[in-house]
HTML snippet that shows the backbone in 3Dmol.js (N, CA, C, O; Angstrom):
<script src="https://3Dmol.org/build/3Dmol-min.js"></script>
<div id="view" style="width:600px;height:400px;position:relative"></div>
<script>
const pdb = `
ATOM      1  N   MET A   1      -5.175  -1.492 -14.908  1.00  0.00           N
ATOM      2  CA  MET A   1      -5.328  -2.921 -15.157  1.00  0.00           C
ATOM      3  C   MET A   1      -5.465  -3.624 -13.810  1.00  0.00           C
ATOM      4  O   MET A   1      -4.720  -3.343 -12.871  1.00  0.00           O
ATOM      5  N   ASN A   2      -6.412  -4.526 -13.731  1.00  0.00           N
ATOM      6  CA  ASN A   2      -6.637  -5.284 -12.498  1.00  0.00           C
ATOM      7  C   ASN A   2      -5.948  -6.640 -12.564  1.00  0.00           C
ATOM      8  O   ASN A   2      -5.914  -7.295 -13.606  1.00  0.00           O
ATOM      9  N   TRP A   3      -5.405  -7.037 -11.432  1.00  0.00           N
ATOM     10  CA  TRP A   3      -4.718  -8.320 -11.313  1.00  0.00           C
ATOM     11  C   TRP A   3      -5.364  -9.130 -10.207  1.00  0.00           C
ATOM     12  O   TRP A   3      -5.660  -8.602  -9.135  1.00  0.00           O
ATOM     13  N   LYS A   4      -5.584 -10.418 -10.466  1.00  0.00           N
ATOM     14  CA  LYS A   4      -6.037 -11.306  -9.398  1.00  0.00           C
ATOM     15  C   LYS A   4      -4.840 -11.545  -8.471  1.00  0.00           C
ATOM     16  O   LYS A   4      -3.697 -11.537  -8.926  1.00  0.00           O
ATOM     17  N   PRO A   5      -5.092 -11.753  -7.193  1.00  0.00           N
ATOM     18  CA  PRO A   5      -3.978 -11.952  -6.243  1.00  0.00           C
ATOM     19  C   PRO A   5      -3.026 -13.083  -6.641  1.00  0.00           C
ATOM     20  O   PRO A   5      -1.820 -12.987  -6.414  1.00  0.00           O
ATOM     21  N   GLU A   6      -3.559 -14.143  -7.227  1.00  0.00           N
ATOM     22  CA  GLU A   6      -2.703 -15.270  -7.625  1.00  0.00           C
ATOM     23  C   GLU A   6      -1.732 -14.862  -8.725  1.00  0.00           C
ATOM     24  O   GLU A   6      -0.564 -15.249  -8.705  1.00  0.00           O
ATOM     25  N   ALA A   7      -2.220 -14.075  -9.689  1.00  0.00           N
ATOM     26  CA  ALA A   7      -1.357 -13.614 -10.775  1.00  0.00           C
ATOM     27  C   ALA A   7      -0.335 -12.614 -10.251  1.00  0.00           C
ATOM     28  O   ALA A   7       0.821 -12.621 -10.674  1.00  0.00           O
ATOM     29  N   GLU A   8      -0.759 -11.758  -9.335  1.00  0.00           N
ATOM     30  CA  GLU A   8       0.150 -10.782  -8.720  1.00  0.00           C
ATOM     31  C   GLU A   8       1.269 -11.517  -7.974  1.00  0.00           C
ATOM     32  O   GLU A   8       2.424 -11.091  -8.004  1.00  0.00           O
ATOM     33  N   ALA A   9       0.920 -12.619  -7.306  1.00  0.00           N
ATOM     34  CA  ALA A   9       1.931 -13.405  -6.587  1.00  0.00           C
ATOM     35  C   ALA A   9       2.944 -14.004  -7.560  1.00  0.00           C
ATOM     36  O   ALA A   9       4.141 -14.035  -7.275  1.00  0.00           O
ATOM     37  N   LYS A  10       2.462 -14.478  -8.707  1.00  0.00           N
ATOM     38  CA  LYS A  10       3.386 -15.028  -9.712  1.00  0.00           C
ATOM     39  C   LYS A  10       4.294 -13.941 -10.260  1.00  0.00           C
ATOM     40  O   LYS A  10       5.470 -14.185 -10.532  1.00  0.00           O
ATOM     41  N   LEU A  11       3.748 -12.733 -10.425  1.00  0.00           N
ATOM     42  CA  LEU A  11       4.560 -11.618 -10.909  1.00  0.00           C
ATOM     43  C   LEU A  11       5.700 -11.343  -9.932  1.00  0.00           C
ATOM     44  O   LEU A  11       6.809 -11.009 -10.349  1.00  0.00           O
ATOM     45  N   LYS A  12       5.436 -11.482  -8.651  1.00  0.00           N
ATOM     46  CA  LYS A  12       6.453 -11.212  -7.633  1.00  0.00           C
ATOM     47  C   LYS A  12       7.575 -12.254  -7.633  1.00  0.00           C
ATOM     48  O   LYS A  12       8.612 -12.046  -7.002  1.00  0.00           O
ATOM     49  N   GLU A  13       7.375 -13.373  -8.338  1.00  0.00           N
ATOM     50  CA  GLU A  13       8.431 -14.389  -8.469  1.00  0.00           C
ATOM     51  C   GLU A  13       9.472 -13.969  -9.507  1.00  0.00           C
ATOM     52  O   GLU A  13      10.572 -14.521  -9.553  1.00  0.00           O
ATOM     53  N   ILE A  14       9.118 -12.995 -10.334  1.00  0.00           N
ATOM     54  CA  ILE A  14      10.038 -12.486 -11.354  1.00  0.00           C
ATOM     55  C   ILE A  14      11.033 -11.554 -10.663  1.00  0.00           C
ATOM     56  O   ILE A  14      10.634 -10.769  -9.803  1.00  0.00           O
ATOM     57  N   PRO A  15      12.305 -11.621 -11.016  1.00  0.00           N
ATOM     58  CA  PRO A  15      13.299 -10.742 -10.374  1.00  0.00           C
ATOM     59  C   PRO A  15      12.871  -9.271 -10.408  1.00  0.00           C
ATOM     60  O   PRO A  15      12.355  -8.785 -11.414  1.00  0.00           O
ATOM     61  N   PHE A  16      13.095  -8.581  -9.300  1.00  0.00           N
ATOM     62  CA  PHE A  16      12.609  -7.214  -9.128  1.00  0.00           C
ATOM     63  C   PHE A  16      13.063  -6.260 -10.219  1.00  0.00           C
ATOM     64  O   PHE A  16      12.342  -5.320 -10.555  1.00  0.00           O
ATOM     65  N   PHE A  17      14.258  -6.487 -10.785  1.00  0.00           N
ATOM     66  CA  PHE A  17      14.793  -5.539 -11.758  1.00  0.00           C
ATOM     67  C   PHE A  17      14.144  -5.652 -13.137  1.00  0.00           C
ATOM     68  O   PHE A  17      14.281  -4.738 -13.951  1.00  0.00           O
ATOM     69  N   VAL A  18      13.448  -6.742 -13.416  1.00  0.00           N
ATOM     70  CA  VAL A  18      12.719  -6.868 -14.685  1.00  0.00           C
ATOM     71  C   VAL A  18      11.208  -6.864 -14.481  1.00  0.00           C
ATOM     72  O   VAL A  18      10.449  -6.849 -15.449  1.00  0.00           O
ATOM     73  N   ARG A  19      10.776  -6.878 -13.239  1.00  0.00           N
ATOM     74  CA  ARG A  19       9.349  -6.956 -12.931  1.00  0.00           C
ATOM     75  C   ARG A  19       8.532  -5.816 -13.559  1.00  0.00           C
ATOM     76  O   ARG A  19       7.476  -6.089 -14.130  1.00  0.00           O
ATOM     77  N   PRO A  20       8.976  -4.547 -13.477  1.00  0.00           N
ATOM     78  CA  PRO A  20       8.172  -3.480 -14.096  1.00  0.00           C
ATOM     79  C   PRO A  20       7.991  -3.673 -15.607  1.00  0.00           C
ATOM     80  O   PRO A  20       6.909  -3.427 -16.139  1.00  0.00           O
ATOM     81  N   ALA A  21       9.029  -4.105 -16.283  1.00  0.00           N
ATOM     82  CA  ALA A  21       8.939  -4.337 -17.725  1.00  0.00           C
ATOM     83  C   ALA A  21       8.013  -5.513 -18.020  1.00  0.00           C
ATOM     84  O   ALA A  21       7.229  -5.468 -18.968  1.00  0.00           O
ATOM     85  N   ALA A  22       8.104  -6.558 -17.212  1.00  0.00           N
ATOM     86  CA  ALA A  22       7.233  -7.723 -17.400  1.00  0.00           C
ATOM     87  C   ALA A  22       5.776  -7.330 -17.183  1.00  0.00           C
ATOM     88  O   ALA A  22       4.900  -7.743 -17.942  1.00  0.00           O
ATOM     89  N   ARG A  23       5.517  -6.538 -16.156  1.00  0.00           N
ATOM     90  CA  ARG A  23       4.150  -6.077 -15.883  1.00  0.00           C
ATOM     91  C   ARG A  23       3.609  -5.291 -17.081  1.00  0.00           C
ATOM     92  O   ARG A  23       2.470  -5.498 -17.500  1.00  0.00           O
ATOM     93  N   LYS A  24       4.420  -4.399 -17.623  1.00  0.00           N
ATOM     94  CA  LYS A  24       3.977  -3.587 -18.772  1.00  0.00           C
ATOM     95  C   LYS A  24       3.676  -4.465 -19.978  1.00  0.00           C
ATOM     96  O   LYS A  24       2.678  -4.253 -20.667  1.00  0.00           O
ATOM     97  N   ARG A  25       4.529  -5.447 -20.235  1.00  0.00           N
ATOM     98  CA  ARG A  25       4.325  -6.332 -21.396  1.00  0.00           C
ATOM     99  C   ARG A  25       3.069  -7.172 -21.226  1.00  0.00           C
ATOM    100  O   ARG A  25       2.304  -7.350 -22.174  1.00  0.00           O
ATOM    101  N   ILE A  26       2.855  -7.689 -20.025  1.00  0.00           N
ATOM    102  CA  ILE A  26       1.668  -8.508 -19.770  1.00  0.00           C
ATOM    103  C   ILE A  26       0.408  -7.647 -19.872  1.00  0.00           C
ATOM    104  O   ILE A  26      -0.593  -8.072 -20.450  1.00  0.00           O
ATOM    105  N   GLU A  27       0.461  -6.446 -19.315  1.00  0.00           N
ATOM    106  CA  GLU A  27      -0.694  -5.558 -19.387  1.00  0.00           C
ATOM    107  C   GLU A  27      -0.968  -5.125 -20.826  1.00  0.00           C
ATOM    108  O   GLU A  27      -2.126  -4.958 -21.207  1.00  0.00           O
ATOM    109  N   ALA A  28       0.077  -4.940 -21.627  1.00  0.00           N
ATOM    110  CA  ALA A  28      -0.115  -4.594 -23.037  1.00  0.00           C
ATOM    111  C   ALA A  28      -0.792  -5.747 -23.780  1.00  0.00           C
ATOM    112  O   ALA A  28      -1.695  -5.523 -24.585  1.00  0.00           O
ATOM    113  N   LEU A  29      -0.360  -6.967 -23.511  1.00  0.00           N
ATOM    114  CA  LEU A  29      -1.003  -8.133 -24.132  1.00  0.00           C
ATOM    115  C   LEU A  29      -2.463  -8.221 -23.724  1.00  0.00           C
ATOM    116  O   LEU A  29      -3.329  -8.498 -24.554  1.00  0.00           O
ATOM    117  N   ALA A  30      -2.737  -7.986 -22.454  1.00  0.00           N
ATOM    118  CA  ALA A  30      -4.114  -8.044 -21.960  1.00  0.00           C
ATOM    119  C   ALA A  30      -4.961  -6.977 -22.647  1.00  0.00           C
ATOM    120  O   ALA A  30      -6.096  -7.241 -23.044  1.00  0.00           O
ATOM    121  N   SER A  31      -4.421  -5.797 -22.783  1.00  0.00           N
ATOM    122  CA  SER A  31      -5.140  -4.702 -23.428  1.00  0.00           C
ATOM    123  C   SER A  31      -5.457  -5.043 -24.882  1.00  0.00           C
ATOM    124  O   SER A  31      -6.570  -4.807 -25.353  1.00  0.00           O
ATOM    125  N   GLU A  32      -4.472  -5.600 -25.590  1.00  0.00           N
ATOM    126  CA  GLU A  32      -4.680  -6.000 -26.983  1.00  0.00           C
ATOM    127  C   GLU A  32      -5.744  -7.084 -27.101  1.00  0.00           C
ATOM    128  O   GLU A  32      -6.483  -7.134 -28.083  1.00  0.00           O
ATOM    129  N   ALA A  33      -5.817  -7.957 -26.088  1.00  0.00           N
ATOM    130  CA  ALA A  33      -6.778  -9.062 -26.101  1.00  0.00           C
ATOM    131  C   ALA A  33      -8.143  -8.640 -25.558  1.00  0.00           C
ATOM    132  O   ALA A  33      -9.088  -9.428 -25.569  1.00  0.00           O
ATOM    133  N   GLY A  34      -8.243  -7.410 -25.087  1.00  0.00           N
ATOM    134  CA  GLY A  34      -9.507  -6.941 -24.527  1.00  0.00           C
ATOM    135  C   GLY A  34      -9.797  -7.495 -23.149  1.00  0.00           C
ATOM    136  O   GLY A  34     -10.952  -7.571 -22.731  1.00  0.00           O
ATOM    137  N   VAL A  35      -8.745  -7.881 -22.446  1.00  0.00           N
ATOM    138  CA  VAL A  35      -8.877  -8.439 -21.097  1.00  0.00           C
ATOM    139  C   VAL A  35      -8.622  -7.330 -20.082  1.00  0.00           C
ATOM    140  O   VAL A  35      -7.648  -6.587 -20.199  1.00  0.00           O
ATOM    141  N   ASP A  36      -9.508  -7.218 -19.077  1.00  0.00           N
ATOM    142  CA  ASP A  36      -9.300  -6.181 -18.067  1.00  0.00           C
ATOM    143  C   ASP A  36      -8.947  -6.741 -16.702  1.00  0.00           C
ATOM    144  O   ASP A  36      -8.718  -5.989 -15.755  1.00  0.00           O
ATOM    145  N   LEU A  37      -8.904  -8.064 -16.601  1.00  0.00           N
ATOM    146  CA  LEU A  37      -8.516  -8.716 -15.348  1.00  0.00           C
ATOM    147  C   LEU A  37      -7.502  -9.805 -15.673  1.00  0.00           C
ATOM    148  O   LEU A  37      -7.813 -10.760 -16.385  1.00  0.00           O
ATOM    149  N   ILE A  38      -6.292  -9.657 -15.150  1.00  0.00           N
ATOM    150  CA  ILE A  38      -5.237 -10.639 -15.408  1.00  0.00           C
ATOM    151  C   ILE A  38      -5.303 -11.706 -14.329  1.00  0.00           C
ATOM    152  O   ILE A  38      -5.145 -11.425 -13.141  1.00  0.00           O
ATOM    153  N   ASP A  39      -5.541 -12.941 -14.769  1.00  0.00           N
ATOM    154  CA  ASP A  39      -5.584 -14.060 -13.833  1.00  0.00           C
ATOM    155  C   ASP A  39      -4.373 -14.960 -14.066  1.00  0.00           C
ATOM    156  O   ASP A  39      -3.525 -14.680 -14.914  1.00  0.00           O
ATOM    157  N   GLU A  40      -4.311 -16.042 -13.300  1.00  0.00           N
ATOM    158  CA  GLU A  40      -3.167 -16.954 -13.414  1.00  0.00           C
ATOM    159  C   GLU A  40      -3.013 -17.518 -14.821  1.00  0.00           C
ATOM    160  O   GLU A  40      -1.901 -17.602 -15.343  1.00  0.00           O
ATOM    161  N   ALA A  41      -4.124 -17.901 -15.432  1.00  0.00           N
ATOM    162  CA  ALA A  41      -4.075 -18.506 -16.759  1.00  0.00           C
ATOM    163  C   ALA A  41      -3.529 -17.509 -17.779  1.00  0.00           C
ATOM    164  O   ALA A  41      -2.683 -17.863 -18.601  1.00  0.00           O
ATOM    165  N   PHE A  42      -4.004 -16.275 -17.731  1.00  0.00           N
ATOM    166  CA  PHE A  42      -3.510 -15.267 -18.673  1.00  0.00           C
ATOM    167  C   PHE A  42      -2.028 -14.999 -18.425  1.00  0.00           C
ATOM    168  O   PHE A  42      -1.247 -14.876 -19.369  1.00  0.00           O
ATOM    169  N   PHE A  43      -1.649 -14.909 -17.158  1.00  0.00           N
ATOM    170  CA  PHE A  43      -0.240 -14.689 -16.808  1.00  0.00           C
ATOM    171  C   PHE A  43       0.627 -15.793 -17.400  1.00  0.00           C
ATOM    172  O   PHE A  43       1.660 -15.517 -18.011  1.00  0.00           O
ATOM    173  N   ASP A  44       0.203 -17.051 -17.218  1.00  0.00           N
ATOM    174  CA  ASP A  44       0.977 -18.179 -17.734  1.00  0.00           C
ATOM    175  C   ASP A  44       1.069 -18.152 -19.256  1.00  0.00           C
ATOM    176  O   ASP A  44       2.121 -18.449 -19.823  1.00  0.00           O
ATOM    177  N   ASP A  45      -0.032 -17.797 -19.918  1.00  0.00           N
ATOM    178  CA  ASP A  45      -0.029 -17.709 -21.383  1.00  0.00           C
ATOM    179  C   ASP A  45       0.922 -16.598 -21.845  1.00  0.00           C
ATOM    180  O   ASP A  45       1.690 -16.783 -22.789  1.00  0.00           O
ATOM    181  N   ALA A  46       0.862 -15.452 -21.176  1.00  0.00           N
ATOM    182  CA  ALA A  46       1.731 -14.343 -21.540  1.00  0.00           C
ATOM    183  C   ALA A  46       3.187 -14.715 -21.328  1.00  0.00           C
ATOM    184  O   ALA A  46       4.040 -14.407 -22.161  1.00  0.00           O
ATOM    185  N   LYS A  47       3.468 -15.368 -20.228  1.00  0.00           N
ATOM    186  CA  LYS A  47       4.839 -15.772 -19.933  1.00  0.00           C
ATOM    187  C   LYS A  47       5.349 -16.756 -20.993  1.00  0.00           C
ATOM    188  O   LYS A  47       6.510 -16.694 -21.398  1.00  0.00           O
ATOM    189  N   ALA A  48       4.487 -17.645 -21.429  1.00  0.00           N
ATOM    190  CA  ALA A  48       4.859 -18.602 -22.481  1.00  0.00           C
ATOM    191  C   ALA A  48       5.170 -17.879 -23.785  1.00  0.00           C
ATOM    192  O   ALA A  48       6.078 -18.280 -24.513  1.00  0.00           O
ATOM    193  N   LYS A  49       4.421 -16.812 -24.089  1.00  0.00           N
ATOM    194  CA  LYS A  49       4.671 -16.044 -25.302  1.00  0.00           C
ATOM    195  C   LYS A  49       6.033 -15.363 -25.250  1.00  0.00           C
ATOM    196  O   LYS A  49       6.655 -15.130 -26.287  1.00  0.00           O
ATOM    197  N   PHE A  50       6.492 -15.047 -24.056  1.00  0.00           N
ATOM    198  CA  PHE A  50       7.787 -14.391 -23.886  1.00  0.00           C
ATOM    199  C   PHE A  50       8.914 -15.399 -23.854  1.00  0.00           C
ATOM    200  O   PHE A  50      10.075 -15.017 -23.705  1.00  0.00           O
ATOM    201  N   GLY A  51       8.600 -16.694 -23.992  1.00  0.00           N
ATOM    202  CA  GLY A  51       9.627 -17.710 -24.015  1.00  0.00           C
ATOM    203  C   GLY A  51      10.082 -18.160 -22.630  1.00  0.00           C
ATOM    204  O   GLY A  51      11.158 -18.739 -22.480  1.00  0.00           O
ATOM    205  N   GLN A  52       9.260 -17.892 -21.627  1.00  0.00           N
ATOM    206  CA  GLN A  52       9.597 -18.306 -20.259  1.00  0.00           C
ATOM    207  C   GLN A  52       8.769 -19.530 -19.902  1.00  0.00           C
ATOM    208  O   GLN A  52       7.680 -19.738 -20.437  1.00  0.00           O
ATOM    209  N   LYS A  53       9.295 -20.331 -18.998  1.00  0.00           N
ATOM    210  CA  LYS A  53       8.568 -21.524 -18.552  1.00  0.00           C
ATOM    211  C   LYS A  53       7.847 -21.248 -17.265  1.00  0.00           C
ATOM    212  O   LYS A  53       7.178 -22.132 -16.731  1.00  0.00           O
TER     213      LYS A  53
END
`;
const viewer = $3Dmol.createViewer("view");
viewer.addModel(pdb, "pdb");
viewer.setStyle({}, {cartoon: {color: "spectrum"}});
viewer.zoomTo();
viewer.render();
</script>
């Protein structure tokens, strides 16, 4: 899965101990949506689905 640098930077704001799980969940959502490049907008949408602000 490819990540835009901006989305990767937002991922790094997530605490390190949950970051791998968050990455997997976001990548799973992207895969289900047929998205192969995760950008800031997709990251924000995925985070909203997980109940995060």
